[in-house]
N, C-alpha and C positions, 0 to 999 in steps of 0.2 A: 691432800690438799688441806684438810682440817688440821693435821699435825703441822703443817708448814705455818699455817696462820697462827697456830698456838706459839710456836717458837719465835715468830717474827717480834721484834722488839726493837726499841730505840737505844742504840749505844750512847752513853753518855761521855764516853771517852773522847777528848778533843780531836776533831777531825775525822771521825769515824761515822760512815752514813749508817742509816737504817739498814738491817740486814738480817737474813736468814742465818743464824748461827747454830751449828749442831756440834757442840763441844762439851763434854762432861769428863770429870774425874772425881769419882765419888769414894770417899774413904780416906783422903789424903789430909795434909796440914800445910799451912802456910810454908813456903820456902824460906829459908834464911837470906838475909840480905847478900851474903856472899856466895849463895848457891845459885846455879842455872842462869848467870849472867848472859850466857849464850843463847838462851830461849828466844825464838823470834815467833811472830805471826806470819802466817803466809795467806794472804787473802786472795780469792779468786773472784773476779768481777764478771758477772754475766749481764744480760740485757735487763733482767728483772730483780737480782739480788746480789749481795756481797756476803759471802760465806768464808770461813777460814779454817785452816789445819796449823798444827804446831810445827816447829822446824828447829834445827840445830846448827849453829854457826860451827863449822869445822875448820874454817880458814877466814882470814879477813874479808874475802871476796867469795865464799861458797856457803851455801846452806843444803845441809841433807835433811829431806823430808820423804813422805809417801808419793808414789807415782800417780795413784789414783785421786789425788788432789788436783790433778790437771786433767781436764777433759777439753781437748782441743776444738772439738764441735761445738761447744756452748760457751766456753770462757773467752771473754774479749780481752781480758789483761790479767796480769799476776802482780801482785805487790808484796814486797817483803818489809816487815816492820822490825827493826832490831830496837834494843834498849827498852823491852817491855817490861823488865824486872831489874831491880826493885823500884826505881825512881820514875819510870816511864819518861825516860829522855829519849824520846822516838827519833830513830834515824829510818827514813823511809826510802825505799828503792822500787823503781818500776822495771820489772823484768822483760826483756826482749824475747821473743819466741826462740830465736837463735840461741839463747842462753839457757834453755830449758833441756835437760838431758834426763832421759828416762832408760832405766836399765832395761825393762821387759814390758812391752805395751799391754801383753796379755795378764801380767801381774800373777802368773802361775809359778814363777821361779824367782820372783824378788820383787815385791811392791816398794820400790824406792827410786828416789829422784834427786838429782843435783840442779840446784839454781846458781847461777853465776850472777853476782852483783855487778852493777855497772862501775862500781867504785868501792873502795874499802870502807869497813866499819871503823868507827874512832872509838878508842877507850874501852874496847870490850875484848877480853880474851876468849878465843874460841875454844870449843871442846877438842880434845885430841882424838885422833884414830888410834886404834890399838896398833902394836907393831905387826909386821907382815906375818910373823909365825903364831899370830893369836887363833885361839879355838873358840867356836861357839860356846856360849856359857852353858854349863851342864845342870842336870836337875838339882835343885836345892840352894843354888847360887842366888844371892840376893843382890839386886840392882836397884835403880830408882828412875822412876818417870816423873814428868811434870805437865801441868796444864792449866789453863783457865777456864774454869767450868763450874757447874753446881756442886755445891758440897752438901747438899741436902737429901735429894732422892733422885731416882732414875728419870723422873719427868719434870723436874724443876727447871725454871727459866735459867738462862745464863747470862752473865753480867762480866763483861771484860774489865770492869772497874776493880772487882776483887782481886786480892793478893794471888800470886802464882801459887798452885797447889802442888807439893811434892808427895809422892807416894812410893813406898817400897814394895816390891814384888819379888817373889822367888820364881826360878825357873821351874818349869813343869812339863810334862808329855802334852803335846798338842792332841785335841781330839782326833783330828785327822792329819796325820804327818804330811808335811809338804816340803820339798827340797828348798834349801836355804832359809827356812822359818824356824823359831822356836817360839815357846809360849811361856806365860807367867800367871800367876794367880796371888791373892792375898796371902800374908804370912800366916795370920791367926783367924781371920774373918773374911767373908767375901768383900771384895771391893769391885768396882765397876768402871770400865771404860765404854764410850758409846761413839757413835758416829761423830766425826769432826775432832775427835782427840788424835786423828792419824796425824803421822809425822813427827811426833815427839820423840825424843831420843831415850834409849835405856841406858843409863850411865853408871859406871863405877866411880869410886872417890867421891862420893856425893858431898862430904863435907869439906872439900876442898874448893878453891875459887873456880877452877876448872874441872874437868872430868873426863873420862875415857869413854866414849860411845861404841856400844857393842850391838845395838839393834835400833831399828825405826818401827815405831808403833804403826800397825796396820789395822785400824778400827773401822772396817768398812761394812760392818753389820747394820741391819735396819733397827735393831733394838739393842740395848745395853747388854754387855756381857761379862761375867767375872773371869773369863779366860781370855787374857790379852795375847794376840798374836803378834809377833816381831819378825822383820827381815834381819837375818844376820849379816853384820858388817864384816864377820869374820869368815864368811863362806867364800872360798876362794875366786868364783867367778865374780862376785860382787865386789870383793876387795880389789881385784885387778882392774875391774871396770871403774871403780873410784878412782884409783891411781891413774889410769890412762886418761880418763875424762879431765880430771884436774891439770894433767901434765899437757895435754895437747889442745886445750881450749882456753 
């Protein structure tokens, strides 16, 4: 409870309520104006707070994020805000329960979720899914994640007004291998992701206007970690589920 009170703050961003926000990305740098335009905020509204995860537009009407960002038993509603970078030209969407699609409710074989927007986003190019023959990234391969969070230390306050931060990681072995997951760490020095960074996409082609998404960040830990875990978009069961869900709903 003390930690929750410590993290509670007033968001100065127009239209955002006071909220408990648990979102960090430490060791990155501001994203360029042509990077990560498809980044979104996924807000979860309960009776007592409003917290958030990251997410990635992969279609004009679909967002890919982490499944644990939605807990049906406590969350009253889900909101997606597009246009959060670079100009904060917000496009806000209320997500209906029928449009929330979770791959595995146990999160043991894939912490990943699709949200269908009630209408298309305007003026934003979505990230791309890799082709159907893609492979999960291998050790040493470099990709990029992004988030809005503290750039100072592991316990610093979060401010959604600061620029979107981009961070390069390299694929590494997971401490405990899990089906359909892979892990990443800093290139030359430790970097950190913390609870609330969840849902952000790990993308290739980071310097282009769009990118190809290969993983969804799963930062479910109570404390910050220098070893980030991702659900692999290229794992066959997950890729098939994404295709089927977007085709049939």
